[in-house]
Structure formats: structure tokens, C-alpha cells
N, C-alpha and C positions, 0 to 999 in steps of 0.2 A: 747340920752341925755333923763332922769325920767323928766315927767310929775308930778312933788309931788302932785299936787291937785290933780290928777285924779290918781295915780297911775299908767300907763302907758308908754311903751317904745316905741319911737322911731319906727315906722318899718324898717324904713335904717338900724339904728343897728342891728336888727334879719335876715335881709338879705342873710350873710354870712353864721350863722349858718342854716339858711335853705337849704340853697343850697346843704350845707355838710349835711346836713340828709341823717340818710337811713333806712329804716323797718328793726328790727330786731322779729325771733319769738323766745321768751324766751323759754328755752329746762331747764336749773335749775329751780327746783320746792324751795323754802327757806321757813322758813315757823317760823321767829320769831319777824314780825309784830303784835303791839294790832288788829291790822284792817287787821285781815284776807285778805281784799279785795287788799291792799296795798304791798302781797309780792313779787307781781307782775314785781310792780317795780324796784326789787331788782333783780330779776332773769334777768329781763331785761334789767338793767344796769351791772350786772356781764359777764353775755353773751356777750355783747359788747362791753365789755373793757374799758367802761366809766370811766371817773376820776371822777367824780358828776353826781347827783340826784340834778335837781334843784322846787324844788316847794313848794308851800306854806302847805301843809296835814300836819298836829302837827303831828298826828299819825307816819310820816315817821321821820319827824325830829327832834326828841326826843330822833332818833336813834342817826345820827349826824353822823356817819362815820359806814358803812359798809365795812371788807374787806380793801381796798383801794381806795373806793370809798366817799366821802365826801358829806354830805347828808345837804345843805345849800338855803336858799328862794334865790328868783327873787334880790332881792336887795342887796343880800350879793354879790351874783354873778357880778352883775351889780356893784355896789360899788368894786371889786377885780379888774376887767378884763376890764368892759367896762369905766366907768366914770373917771380911776386913770394913 
């Protein structure tokens, strides 16, 4: 559940996600972000075959979608998949 006042997510909700996480070393070099430091997130998401990048970074959020990867905020992700 999201604590709307603090903007925090209950850690119990994240436990299954954290348990399933893997460390990915990106190989793909991407150069499309207006902030060059953010390209690494797109490369990592592509190499890991991710469906989503869940982030608050406005430079990535304006892209909205890269190939088949949706770029959304944590709030959007929770509303779509956790609160639901």
C-alpha cells in the first residue's frame, strides 16, 4: 500500500520484486537520452528484456517508451499492478 502523505511504498509489497531481481551488466550502448548519463538505464533494460523502467527521472519519463519498454513512474506502476 502507498502512504500518500510520505510517498513511500510498504516494503512488504516490494519483497517479491526484490527477491526476483538479477544484476545485469549492460552491453548495448544507447545514445538517445537528453541526459547522456541516463542512456545506461535504457541499455540495461534492453539487455535484460525488461518490460518497464520504473523511475522518477524526467529525462527518461519524456521518452515514455523505448522499443517495447514502457517508462513510467512508481505511482503509475503501483496503480496499474499493485493497487489493483
